[in-house]
N, C-alpha and C positions, 0 to 999 in steps of 0.2 A: 444873024443868029436866028434860027427857027426854033419856036417854042411849041411843044405839043403837050396836051393835057389828056390823060386817060383816067378813068375811074373803074373800080370794080362794081359789081352789081348791087352792092350795099350802099353806094354813095350816089346821090342825085347830082349828076354832072350838068347842072343847068348852065345856060349861057352866061348869066351874071357871075357865077363862080369861076368859070373858065376865063372870062374876060379879066376878072380881078386878079387871078393867079398869073396869067400871062403878063399883065402889067407889072405886078410885083417882082416876078422873076426878071423881066427885062430891066426894071429900074435897079435891082440889086446887082445884076451881073453885067450891066452895060459896059463897065471898064474892061471886061474880058470878051466883048462881042466880036472883036476882030480875030480872036483866037478860037472861038467856039463855032462849030457848024450847027449844032442842034442841042437843045436841052429838053429832056422828056420829064414830065411830072406825072407820077403815078400815085393816085390817091386810093386809100382803102379803109374800110371799117372792119376790123378783124373779128369783132363780136356781133356784127350785124345789129339786130334789134336790142340785144342785151346791153346794159350799161357796163362801163368799166373805167378804171382810172386812166389808162393810156391805150385805148383801143383804136384810135385813129392813127393811120400811118401815111406818111408822105415819103416817097422815094424819088430822088432827083438823079437823073443820069445825064451827065454832060459829055459831049463828044468834041474834044479838042481836035483841031485840024492836024492831021498827020500823026496822031497819037492814039493810044488805046482809050476807050471811054472810062470814065470814073463815075462812081455812084455813091450816094449817101442815103441813109434812112433815118427818120426821126418819128418817134411815137409820142402822142400827147392826147389830152382829153378832148380837144377840138381839132378840126381840120386846119383852121387858121394857125393855131399854135404849132401843130405838126409841120406845116409848111414853113413857118418862120424859122423853126429850129433846123429844118433840113437846109434851108437857104443859108443860114449862118454856117453850118458845117461845110456846105459846098464852097462858099466864099473862102473859108479858111484853107480848104484843100487846094483850091485853084491858086490862091496866093502862094502857098508853099511850092506847088508844082511849077508854076510859071516863074516864081522867084529863083528857084534852083536852076531852071533853064537859062534865065537871063544872066545869072552869075557865072555861067561857064564861059 
């Protein structure tokens, strides 16, 4: 499973942030790793320098082998919270999708 991280121009995509996110995505989705070819993490700050309640965005796009890609988005006050929420949503979505396929 390949993991790619991209940021918009309002987010500092430093090496530490990218390394940490890749490790977190890998750890949380490791049980699906044989079924996923790639996971893309897209980070954004929708208000740029302005503050806001939920202006940080994390979109995760997973590409299951032989199936159409799926994506989830989560907004939160911090990038870490946005990513944790998006990972939780993606885990639930993949569990439902692969569970249905396995039950056929």
